[in-house]
PQR file with spaces between the fields and no chain letter, atoms N, CA, C, O and H, PARSE charges and radii, in Angstrom:
ATOM       1  N    MET     1      -5.494    6.941  -15.786 -0.4000 1.5000
ATOM       2  CA   MET     1      -4.623    7.996  -15.279 -0.0000 2.0000
ATOM       3  C    MET     1      -5.403    9.000  -14.446  0.5500 1.7000
ATOM       4  O    MET     1      -4.830    9.646  -13.569 -0.5500 1.4000
ATOM       5  N    ALA     2      -6.691    9.143  -14.701 -0.4000 1.5000
ATOM       6  CA   ALA     2      -7.480   10.126  -13.965 -0.0000 2.0000
ATOM       7  C    ALA     2      -7.599    9.761  -12.492  0.5500 1.7000
ATOM       8  O    ALA     2      -7.802   10.639  -11.653 -0.5500 1.4000
ATOM       9  H    ALA     2      -7.156    8.618  -15.413  0.4000 1.0000
ATOM      10  N    SER     3      -7.476    8.484  -12.168 -0.4000 1.5000
ATOM      11  CA   SER     3      -7.612    8.073  -10.776 -0.0000 2.0000
ATOM      12  C    SER     3      -6.315    8.213   -9.985  0.5500 1.7000
ATOM      13  O    SER     3      -6.314    8.018   -8.769 -0.5500 1.4000
ATOM      14  H    SER     3      -7.311    7.771  -12.849  0.4000 1.0000
ATOM      15  N    ILE     4      -5.215    8.547  -10.650 -0.4000 1.5000
ATOM      16  CA   ILE     4      -3.935    8.724   -9.975 -0.0000 2.0000
ATOM      17  C    ILE     4      -3.877   10.135   -9.410  0.5500 1.7000
ATOM      18  O    ILE     4      -3.886   11.119  -10.149 -0.5500 1.4000
ATOM      19  H    ILE     4      -5.216    8.705  -11.637  0.4000 1.0000
ATOM      20  N    LYS     5      -3.817   10.215   -8.087 -0.4000 1.5000
ATOM      21  CA   LYS     5      -3.763   11.527   -7.439 -0.0000 2.0000
ATOM      22  C    LYS     5      -2.347   12.082   -7.510  0.5500 1.7000
ATOM      23  O    LYS     5      -1.375   11.331   -7.433 -0.5500 1.4000
ATOM      24  H    LYS     5      -3.810    9.416   -7.486  0.4000 1.0000
ATOM      25  N    SER     6      -2.233   13.392   -7.655 -0.4000 1.5000
ATOM      26  CA   SER     6      -0.918   14.007   -7.659 -0.0000 2.0000
ATOM      27  C    SER     6      -0.683   14.854   -6.415  0.5500 1.7000
ATOM      28  O    SER     6       0.452   15.234   -6.129 -0.5500 1.4000
ATOM      29  H    SER     6      -3.023   14.002   -7.717  0.4000 1.0000
ATOM      30  N    LYS     7      -1.746   15.153   -5.675 -0.4000 1.5000
ATOM      31  CA   LYS     7      -1.615   15.953   -4.458 -0.0000 2.0000
ATOM      32  C    LYS     7      -2.343   15.252   -3.326  0.5500 1.7000
ATOM      33  O    LYS     7      -3.324   14.538   -3.533 -0.5500 1.4000
ATOM      34  H    LYS     7      -2.669   14.845   -5.908  0.4000 1.0000
ATOM      35  N    ASN     8      -1.830   15.480   -2.118 -0.4000 1.5000
ATOM      36  CA   ASN     8      -2.432   14.945   -0.896 -0.0000 2.0000
ATOM      37  C    ASN     8      -2.574   13.423   -0.912  0.5500 1.7000
ATOM      38  O    ASN     8      -3.608   12.881   -0.523 -0.5500 1.4000
ATOM      39  H    ASN     8      -1.033   16.061   -1.950  0.4000 1.0000
ATOM      40  N    THR     9      -1.528   12.750   -1.364 -0.4000 1.5000
ATOM      41  CA   THR     9      -1.530   11.289   -1.360 -0.0000 2.0000
ATOM      42  C    THR     9      -1.231   10.785    0.055  0.5500 1.7000
ATOM      43  O    THR     9      -0.762   11.551    0.897 -0.5500 1.4000
ATOM      44  H    THR     9      -0.688   13.190   -1.681  0.4000 1.0000
ATOM      45  N    LYS    10      -1.495    9.522    0.316 -0.4000 1.5000
ATOM      46  CA   LYS    10      -1.274    8.969    1.652 -0.0000 2.0000
ATOM      47  C    LYS    10       0.184    9.076    2.105  0.5500 1.7000
ATOM      48  O    LYS    10       0.431    9.486    3.239 -0.5500 1.4000
ATOM      49  H    LYS    10      -1.876    8.900   -0.368  0.4000 1.0000
ATOM      50  N    PRO    11       1.165    8.717    1.254 -0.5600 1.5000
ATOM      51  CA   PRO    11       2.560    8.864    1.697  0.2800 2.0000
ATOM      52  C    PRO    11       2.914   10.328    1.983  0.5500 1.7000
ATOM      53  O    PRO    11       3.646   10.626    2.927 -0.5500 1.4000
ATOM      54  N    GLU    12       2.393   11.218    1.170 -0.4000 1.5000
ATOM      55  CA   GLU    12       2.675   12.640    1.354 -0.0000 2.0000
ATOM      56  C    GLU    12       2.072   13.150    2.666  0.5500 1.7000
ATOM      57  O    GLU    12       2.716   13.906    3.394 -0.5500 1.4000
ATOM      58  H    GLU    12       1.798   10.976    0.404  0.4000 1.0000
ATOM      59  N    LEU    13       0.851   12.742    2.965 -0.4000 1.5000
ATOM      60  CA   LEU    13       0.199   13.170    4.203 -0.0000 2.0000
ATOM      61  C    LEU    13       0.935   12.635    5.428  0.5500 1.7000
ATOM      62  O    LEU    13       1.031   13.327    6.442 -0.5500 1.4000
ATOM      63  H    LEU    13       0.327   12.128    2.374  0.4000 1.0000
ATOM      64  N    LYS    14       1.461   11.400    5.345 -0.4000 1.5000
ATOM      65  CA   LYS    14       2.233   10.851    6.453 -0.0000 2.0000
ATOM      66  C    LYS    14       3.496   11.663    6.707  0.5500 1.7000
ATOM      67  O    LYS    14       3.838   11.955    7.853 -0.5500 1.4000
ATOM      68  H    LYS    14       1.383   10.838    4.522  0.4000 1.0000
ATOM      69  N    ILE    15       4.184   12.022    5.633 -0.4000 1.5000
ATOM      70  CA   ILE    15       5.412   12.808    5.764 -0.0000 2.0000
ATOM      71  C    ILE    15       5.096   14.180    6.315  0.5500 1.7000
ATOM      72  O    ILE    15       5.803   14.672    7.195 -0.5500 1.4000
ATOM      73  H    ILE    15       3.906   11.784    4.702  0.4000 1.0000
ATOM      74  N    ARG    16       4.041   14.810    5.811 -0.4000 1.5000
ATOM      75  CA   ARG    16       3.661   16.138    6.297 -0.0000 2.0000
ATOM      76  C    ARG    16       3.305   16.113    7.775  0.5500 1.7000
ATOM      77  O    ARG    16       3.704   17.005    8.524 -0.5500 1.4000
ATOM      78  H    ARG    16       3.467   14.411    5.096  0.4000 1.0000
ATOM      79  N    LYS    17       2.557   15.097    8.203 -0.4000 1.5000
ATOM      80  CA   LYS    17       2.168   14.979    9.606 -0.0000 2.0000
ATOM      81  C    LYS    17       3.397   14.807   10.498  0.5500 1.7000
ATOM      82  O    LYS    17       3.492   15.427   11.557 -0.5500 1.4000
ATOM      83  H    LYS    17       2.233   14.373    7.595  0.4000 1.0000
ATOM      84  N    LYS    18       4.340   13.961   10.066 -0.4000 1.5000
ATOM      85  CA   LYS    18       5.554   13.713   10.848 -0.0000 2.0000
ATOM      86  C    LYS    18       6.420   14.968   10.933  0.5500 1.7000
ATOM      87  O    LYS    18       6.925   15.302   12.005 -0.5500 1.4000
ATOM      88  H    LYS    18       4.263   13.457    9.205  0.4000 1.0000
ATOM      89  N    LEU    19       6.595   15.667    9.807 -0.4000 1.5000
ATOM      90  CA   LEU    19       7.391   16.896    9.817 -0.0000 2.0000
ATOM      91  C    LEU    19       6.767   17.948   10.732  0.5500 1.7000
ATOM      92  O    LEU    19       7.476   18.617   11.484 -0.5500 1.4000
ATOM      93  H    LEU    19       6.186   15.396    8.936  0.4000 1.0000
ATOM      94  N    HIS    20       5.458   18.094   10.672 -0.4000 1.5000
ATOM      95  CA   HIS    20       4.784   19.078   11.508 -0.0000 2.0000
ATOM      96  C    HIS    20       4.922   18.703   12.982  0.5500 1.7000
ATOM      97  O    HIS    20       5.126   19.577   13.825 -0.5500 1.4000
ATOM      98  H    HIS    20       4.882   17.550   10.062  0.4000 1.0000
ATOM      99  N    HIS    21       4.812   17.419   13.299 -0.4000 1.5000
ATOM     100  CA   HIS    21       4.968   16.938   14.665 -0.0000 2.0000
ATOM     101  C    HIS    21       6.376   17.228   15.196  0.5500 1.7000
ATOM     102  O    HIS    21       6.548   17.529   16.377 -0.5500 1.4000
ATOM     103  H    HIS    21       4.646   16.709   12.615  0.4000 1.0000
ATOM     104  N    LEU    22       7.376   17.138   14.322 -0.4000 1.5000
ATOM     105  CA   LEU    22       8.754   17.406   14.719 -0.0000 2.0000
ATOM     106  C    LEU    22       9.085   18.899   14.780  0.5500 1.7000
ATOM     107  O    LEU    22      10.185   19.278   15.181 -0.5500 1.4000
ATOM     108  H    LEU    22       7.236   16.894   13.362  0.4000 1.0000
ATOM     109  N    GLY    23       8.129   19.745   14.379 -0.4000 1.5000
ATOM     110  CA   GLY    23       8.329   21.183   14.488 -0.0000 2.0000
ATOM     111  C    GLY    23       8.785   21.873   13.216  0.5500 1.7000
ATOM     112  O    GLY    23       9.079   23.068   13.236 -0.5500 1.4000
ATOM     113  H    GLY    23       7.235   19.437   14.053  0.4000 1.0000
ATOM     114  N    PHE    24       8.849   21.150   12.118 -0.4000 1.5000
ATOM     115  CA   PHE    24       9.239   21.751   10.853 -0.0000 2.0000
ATOM     116  C    PHE    24       8.033   22.460   10.235  0.5500 1.7000
ATOM     117  O    PHE    24       6.909   21.965   10.303 -0.5500 1.4000
ATOM     118  H    PHE    24       8.610   20.179   12.102  0.4000 1.0000
ATOM     119  N    ARG    25       8.277   23.607    9.642 -0.4000 1.5000
ATOM     120  CA   ARG    25       7.231   24.325    8.934 -0.0000 2.0000
ATOM     121  C    ARG    25       7.585   24.332    7.459  0.5500 1.7000
ATOM     122  O    ARG    25       8.753   24.472    7.096 -0.5500 1.4000
ATOM     123  H    ARG    25       9.191   24.009    9.587  0.4000 1.0000
ATOM     124  N    TYR    26       6.592   24.184    6.619 -0.4000 1.5000
ATOM     125  CA   TYR    26       6.843   23.987    5.195 -0.0000 2.0000
ATOM     126  C    TYR    26       5.755   24.646    4.369  0.5500 1.7000
ATOM     127  O    TYR    26       4.700   25.024    4.878 -0.5500 1.4000
ATOM     128  H    TYR    26       5.643   24.071    6.913  0.4000 1.0000
ATOM     129  N    ARG    27       6.042   24.772    3.079 -0.4000 1.5000
ATOM     130  CA   ARG    27       5.067   25.218    2.091 -0.0000 2.0000
ATOM     131  C    ARG    27       4.735   24.045    1.196  0.5500 1.7000
ATOM     132  O    ARG    27       5.532   23.119    1.039 -0.5500 1.4000
ATOM     133  H    ARG    27       6.899   24.465    2.666  0.4000 1.0000
ATOM     134  N    LEU    28       3.547   24.093    0.609 -0.4000 1.5000
ATOM     135  CA   LEU    28       3.120   23.022   -0.283 -0.0000 2.0000
ATOM     136  C    LEU    28       3.144   23.489   -1.732  0.5500 1.7000
ATOM     137  O    LEU    28       2.712   24.599   -2.044 -0.5500 1.4000
ATOM     138  H    LEU    28       2.900   24.845    0.736  0.4000 1.0000
ATOM     139  N    TYR    29       3.650   22.637   -2.608 -0.4000 1.5000
ATOM     140  CA   TYR    29       3.538   22.789   -4.055 -0.0000 2.0000
ATOM     141  C    TYR    29       3.929   24.185   -4.544  0.5500 1.7000
ATOM     142  O    TYR    29       3.109   24.883   -5.140 -0.5500 1.4000
ATOM     143  H    TYR    29       4.001   21.736   -2.354  0.4000 1.0000
ATOM     144  N    ASP    30       5.160   24.591   -4.300 -0.4000 1.5000
ATOM     145  CA   ASP    30       5.629   25.909   -4.730 -0.0000 2.0000
ATOM     146  C    ASP    30       5.855   25.891   -6.242  0.5500 1.7000
ATOM     147  O    ASP    30       6.820   25.295   -6.720 -0.5500 1.4000
ATOM     148  H    ASP    30       5.827   24.024   -3.816  0.4000 1.0000
ATOM     149  N    LYS    31       4.989   26.527   -6.974 -0.4000 1.5000
ATOM     150  CA   LYS    31       5.063   26.518   -8.437 -0.0000 2.0000
ATOM     151  C    LYS    31       6.167   27.418   -8.985  0.5500 1.7000
ATOM     152  O    LYS    31       6.452   27.389  -10.182 -0.5500 1.4000
ATOM     153  H    LYS    31       4.205   27.011   -6.586  0.4000 1.0000
ATOM     154  N    ASN    32       6.788   28.215   -8.119 -0.4000 1.5000
ATOM     155  CA   ASN    32       7.890   29.075   -8.557 -0.0000 2.0000
ATOM     156  C    ASN    32       9.209   28.314   -8.657  0.5500 1.7000
ATOM     157  O    ASN    32      10.173   28.820   -9.230 -0.5500 1.4000
ATOM     158  H    ASN    32       6.556   28.239   -7.146  0.4000 1.0000
ATOM     159  N    LEU    33       9.258   27.117   -8.109 -0.4000 1.5000
ATOM     160  CA   LEU    33      10.470   26.308   -8.163 -0.0000 2.0000
ATOM     161  C    LEU    33      10.366   25.288   -9.283  0.5500 1.7000
ATOM     162  O    LEU    33       9.265   24.850   -9.616 -0.5500 1.4000
ATOM     163  H    LEU    33       8.474   26.706   -7.643  0.4000 1.0000
ATOM     164  N    PRO    34      11.493   24.904   -9.869 -0.5600 1.5000
ATOM     165  CA   PRO    34      11.461   23.910  -10.944  0.2800 2.0000
ATOM     166  C    PRO    34      10.937   22.568  -10.449  0.5500 1.7000
ATOM     167  O    PRO    34      11.356   22.083   -9.398 -0.5500 1.4000
ATOM     168  N    GLY    35      10.031   21.976  -11.196 -0.4000 1.5000
ATOM     169  CA   GLY    35       9.499   20.672  -10.866 -0.0000 2.0000
ATOM     170  C    GLY    35       8.325   20.692   -9.915  0.5500 1.7000
ATOM     171  O    GLY    35       7.723   19.646   -9.673 -0.5500 1.4000
ATOM     172  H    GLY    35       9.690   22.370  -12.049  0.4000 1.0000
ATOM     173  N    CYS    36       7.980   21.834   -9.369 -0.4000 1.5000
ATOM     174  CA   CYS    36       6.856   21.981   -8.425 -0.0000 2.0000
ATOM     175  C    CYS    36       6.955   20.939   -7.305  0.5500 1.7000
ATOM     176  O    CYS    36       6.179   19.984   -7.288 -0.5500 1.4000
ATOM     177  H    CYS    36       8.469   22.684   -9.566  0.4000 1.0000
ATOM     178  N    PRO    37       7.907   21.111   -6.360 -0.5600 1.5000
ATOM     179  CA   PRO    37       8.094   20.122   -5.293  0.2800 2.0000
ATOM     180  C    PRO    37       6.871   20.017   -4.386  0.5500 1.7000
ATOM     181  O    PRO    37       6.102   20.968   -4.253 -0.5500 1.4000
ATOM     182  N    ASP    38       6.702   18.853   -3.766 -0.4000 1.5000
ATOM     183  CA   ASP    38       5.564   18.619   -2.885 -0.0000 2.0000
ATOM     184  C    ASP    38       5.682   19.424   -1.592  0.5500 1.7000
ATOM     185  O    ASP    38       4.702   20.008   -1.130 -0.5500 1.4000
ATOM     186  H    ASP    38       7.327   18.080   -3.874  0.4000 1.0000
ATOM     187  N    LEU    39       6.856   19.454   -1.021 -0.4000 1.5000
ATOM     188  CA   LEU    39       7.086   20.197    0.218 -0.0000 2.0000
ATOM     189  C    LEU    39       8.330   21.053    0.071  0.5500 1.7000
ATOM     190  O    LEU    39       9.324   20.627   -0.518 -0.5500 1.4000
ATOM     191  H    LEU    39       7.652   18.980   -1.396  0.4000 1.0000
ATOM     192  N    VAL    40       8.269   22.266    0.611 -0.4000 1.5000
ATOM     193  CA   VAL    40       9.416   23.172    0.586 -0.0000 2.0000
ATOM     194  C    VAL    40       9.666   23.645    2.016  0.5500 1.7000
ATOM     195  O    VAL    40       8.766   24.171    2.670 -0.5500 1.4000
ATOM     196  H    VAL    40       7.462   22.612    1.090  0.4000 1.0000
ATOM     197  N    LEU    41      10.884   23.454    2.489 -0.4000 1.5000
ATOM     198  CA   LEU    41      11.279   23.969    3.791 -0.0000 2.0000
ATOM     199  C    LEU    41      12.206   25.151    3.540  0.5500 1.7000
ATOM     200  O    LEU    41      13.419   24.969    3.433 -0.5500 1.4000
ATOM     201  H    LEU    41      11.615   23.027    1.958  0.4000 1.0000
ATOM     202  N    PRO    42      11.651   26.369    3.443 -0.5600 1.5000
ATOM     203  CA   PRO    42      12.453   27.527    3.042  0.2800 2.0000
ATOM     204  C    PRO    42      13.563   27.866    4.035  0.5500 1.7000
ATOM     205  O    PRO    42      14.630   28.330    3.633 -0.5500 1.4000
ATOM     206  N    LYS    43      13.324   27.643    5.310 -0.4000 1.5000
ATOM     207  CA   LYS    43      14.335   27.965    6.323 -0.0000 2.0000
ATOM     208  C    LYS    43      15.623   27.177    6.096  0.5500 1.7000
ATOM     209  O    LYS    43      16.720   27.683    6.332 -0.5500 1.4000
ATOM     210  H    LYS    43      12.457   27.266    5.636  0.4000 1.0000
ATOM     211  N    TYR    44      15.480   25.939    5.637 -0.4000 1.5000
ATOM     212  CA   TYR    44      16.625   25.057    5.424 -0.0000 2.0000
ATOM     213  C    TYR    44      17.031   24.942    3.956  0.5500 1.7000
ATOM     214  O    TYR    44      17.987   24.242    3.623 -0.5500 1.4000
ATOM     215  H    TYR    44      14.588   25.528    5.445  0.4000 1.0000
ATOM     216  N    LYS    45      16.301   25.629    3.087 -0.4000 1.5000
ATOM     217  CA   LYS    45      16.549   25.577    1.644 -0.0000 2.0000
ATOM     218  C    LYS    45      16.528   24.134    1.138  0.5500 1.7000
ATOM     219  O    LYS    45      17.447   23.676    0.459 -0.5500 1.4000
ATOM     220  H    LYS    45      15.524   26.198    3.358  0.4000 1.0000
ATOM     221  N    VAL    46      15.444   23.432    1.494 -0.4000 1.5000
ATOM     222  CA   VAL    46      15.281   22.020    1.149 -0.0000 2.0000
ATOM     223  C    VAL    46      13.924   21.835    0.469  0.5500 1.7000
ATOM     224  O    VAL    46      12.928   22.433    0.877 -0.5500 1.4000
ATOM     225  H    VAL    46      14.697   23.804    2.046  0.4000 1.0000
ATOM     226  N    VAL    47      13.897   21.008   -0.561 -0.4000 1.5000
ATOM     227  CA   VAL    47      12.639   20.628   -1.195 -0.0000 2.0000
ATOM     228  C    VAL    47      12.497   19.115   -1.099  0.5500 1.7000
ATOM     229  O    VAL    47      13.489   18.386   -1.079 -0.5500 1.4000
ATOM     230  H    VAL    47      14.706   20.522   -0.892  0.4000 1.0000
ATOM     231  N    ILE    48      11.247   18.650   -1.040 -0.4000 1.5000
ATOM     232  CA   ILE    48      10.967   17.228   -0.929 -0.0000 2.0000
ATOM     233  C    ILE    48       9.962   16.850   -2.004  0.5500 1.7000
ATOM     234  O    ILE    48       8.895   17.453   -2.121 -0.5500 1.4000
ATOM     235  H    ILE    48      10.441   19.242   -1.056  0.4000 1.0000
ATOM     236  N    PHE    49      10.320   15.847   -2.782 -0.4000 1.5000
ATOM     237  CA   PHE    49       9.423   15.273   -3.775 -0.0000 2.0000
ATOM     238  C    PHE    49       8.987   13.907   -3.257  0.5500 1.7000
ATOM     239  O    PHE    49       9.837   13.075   -2.940 -0.5500 1.4000
ATOM     240  H    PHE    49      11.187   15.357   -2.688  0.4000 1.0000
ATOM     241  N    VAL    50       7.692   13.660   -3.164 -0.4000 1.5000
ATOM     242  CA   VAL    50       7.175   12.369   -2.720 -0.0000 2.0000
ATOM     243  C    VAL    50       6.682   11.641   -3.967  0.5500 1.7000
ATOM     244  O    VAL    50       5.666   12.013   -4.554 -0.5500 1.4000
ATOM     245  H    VAL    50       7.001   14.337   -3.420  0.4000 1.0000
ATOM     246  N    GLN    51       7.412   10.600   -4.364 -0.4000 1.5000
ATOM     247  CA   GLN    51       7.073    9.829   -5.551 -0.0000 2.0000
ATOM     248  C    GLN    51       6.465    8.514   -5.127  0.5500 1.7000
ATOM     249  O    GLN    51       7.023    7.830   -4.269 -0.5500 1.4000
ATOM     250  H    GLN    51       8.237   10.297   -3.887  0.4000 1.0000
ATOM     251  N    GLY    52       5.356    8.145   -5.693 -0.4000 1.5000
ATOM     252  CA   GLY    52       4.656    6.924   -5.311 -0.0000 2.0000
ATOM     253  C    GLY    52       5.071    5.720   -6.129  0.5500 1.7000
ATOM     254  O    GLY    52       5.900    5.810   -7.035 -0.5500 1.4000
ATOM     255  H    GLY    52       4.903    8.700   -6.390  0.4000 1.0000
ATOM     256  N    CYS    53       4.480    4.603   -5.791 -0.4000 1.5000
ATOM     257  CA   CYS    53       4.783    3.333   -6.467 -0.0000 2.0000
ATOM     258  C    CYS    53       4.388    3.358   -7.941  0.5500 1.7000
ATOM     259  O    CYS    53       5.046    2.728   -8.768 -0.5500 1.4000
ATOM     260  H    CYS    53       3.806    4.530   -5.056  0.4000 1.0000
ATOM     261  N    PHE    54       3.329    4.072   -8.271 -0.4000 1.5000
ATOM     262  CA   PHE    54       2.885    4.120   -9.665 -0.0000 2.0000
ATOM     263  C    PHE    54       3.976    4.677  -10.572  0.5500 1.7000
ATOM     264  O    PHE    54       4.228    4.142  -11.652 -0.5500 1.4000
ATOM     265  H    PHE    54       2.794    4.584   -7.599  0.4000 1.0000
ATOM     266  N    TRP    55       4.616    5.745  -10.134 -0.4000 1.5000
ATOM     267  CA   TRP    55       5.599    6.424  -10.983 -0.0000 2.0000
ATOM     268  C    TRP    55       6.911    5.668  -11.069  0.5500 1.7000
ATOM     269  O    TRP    55       7.644    5.823  -12.045 -0.5500 1.4000
ATOM     270  H    TRP    55       4.412    6.180   -9.257  0.4000 1.0000
ATOM     271  N    HIS    56       7.225    4.852  -10.071 -0.4000 1.5000
ATOM     272  CA   HIS    56       8.488    4.123  -10.068 -0.0000 2.0000
ATOM     273  C    HIS    56       8.323    2.643  -10.372  0.5500 1.7000
ATOM     274  O    HIS    56       9.294    1.888  -10.329 -0.5500 1.4000
ATOM     275  H    HIS    56       6.629    4.726   -9.278  0.4000 1.0000
ATOM     276  N    PHE    57       7.095    2.222  -10.679 -0.4000 1.5000
ATOM     277  CA   PHE    57       6.817    0.836  -11.071 -0.0000 2.0000
ATOM     278  C    PHE    57       7.310   -0.181  -10.044  0.5500 1.7000
ATOM     279  O    PHE    57       7.851   -1.224  -10.410 -0.5500 1.4000
ATOM     280  H    PHE    57       6.306    2.835  -10.713  0.4000 1.0000
ATOM     281  N    HIS    58       7.124    0.120   -8.765 -0.4000 1.5000
ATOM     282  CA   HIS    58       7.470   -0.838   -7.720 -0.0000 2.0000
ATOM     283  C    HIS    58       6.572   -2.056   -7.852  0.5500 1.7000
ATOM     284  O    HIS    58       5.424   -1.955   -8.285 -0.5500 1.4000
ATOM     285  H    HIS    58       6.684    0.967   -8.467  0.4000 1.0000
ATOM     286  N    ASN    59       7.097   -3.186   -7.479 -0.4000 1.5000
ATOM     287  CA   ASN    59       6.318   -4.412   -7.505 -0.0000 2.0000
ATOM     288  C    ASN    59       5.759   -4.642   -6.101  0.5500 1.7000
ATOM     289  O    ASN    59       6.304   -5.434   -5.333 -0.5500 1.4000
ATOM     290  H    ASN    59       8.030   -3.269   -7.127  0.4000 1.0000
ATOM     291  N    CYS    60       4.673   -3.949   -5.772 -0.4000 1.5000
ATOM     292  CA   CYS    60       4.068   -4.067   -4.459 -0.0000 2.0000
ATOM     293  C    CYS    60       2.554   -4.031   -4.573  0.5500 1.7000
ATOM     294  O    CYS    60       2.006   -3.887   -5.667 -0.5500 1.4000
ATOM     295  H    CYS    60       4.230   -3.305   -6.396  0.4000 1.0000
ATOM     296  N    LYS    61       1.887   -4.161   -3.443 -0.4000 1.5000
ATOM     297  CA   LYS    61       0.424   -4.209   -3.459 -0.0000 2.0000
ATOM     298  C    LYS    61      -0.214   -2.893   -3.862  0.5500 1.7000
ATOM     299  O    LYS    61      -1.387   -2.879   -4.235 -0.5500 1.4000
ATOM     300  H    LYS    61       2.332   -4.278   -2.555  0.4000 1.0000
ATOM     301  N    HIS    62       0.519   -1.782   -3.800 -0.4000 1.5000
ATOM     302  CA   HIS    62      -0.044   -0.478   -4.110 -0.0000 2.0000
ATOM     303  C    HIS    62      -0.075   -0.177   -5.605  0.5500 1.7000
ATOM     304  O    HIS    62      -0.885    0.628   -6.064 -0.5500 1.4000
ATOM     305  H    HIS    62       1.472   -1.794   -3.498  0.4000 1.0000
ATOM     306  N    PHE    63       0.799   -0.818   -6.355 -0.4000 1.5000
ATOM     307  CA   PHE    63       0.891   -0.569   -7.794 -0.0000 2.0000
ATOM     308  C    PHE    63       0.050   -1.579   -8.546  0.5500 1.7000
ATOM     309  O    PHE    63       0.227   -2.786   -8.383 -0.5500 1.4000
ATOM     310  H    PHE    63       1.457   -1.472   -5.982  0.4000 1.0000
ATOM     311  N    ARG    64      -0.851   -1.101   -9.356 -0.4000 1.5000
ATOM     312  CA   ARG    64      -1.710   -1.984  -10.140 -0.0000 2.0000
ATOM     313  C    ARG    64      -1.543   -1.634  -11.614  0.5500 1.7000
ATOM     314  O    ARG    64      -2.175   -2.252  -12.471 -0.5500 1.4000
ATOM     315  H    ARG    64      -0.995   -0.120   -9.489  0.4000 1.0000
């Protein structure tokens, strides 16, 4: 479990890069909100949780 990253994962970085490229501005890991979302877009009142294959038990090359 120690090797499972919870912040700055590859899928999360891809989403952050794409959102920034599209002009969206966001906050990271707002601990004041329930569940501590990965990305918060306060202007739109939207939160984004990026869940990886490990947590959802996908049957793919990323889950071991």
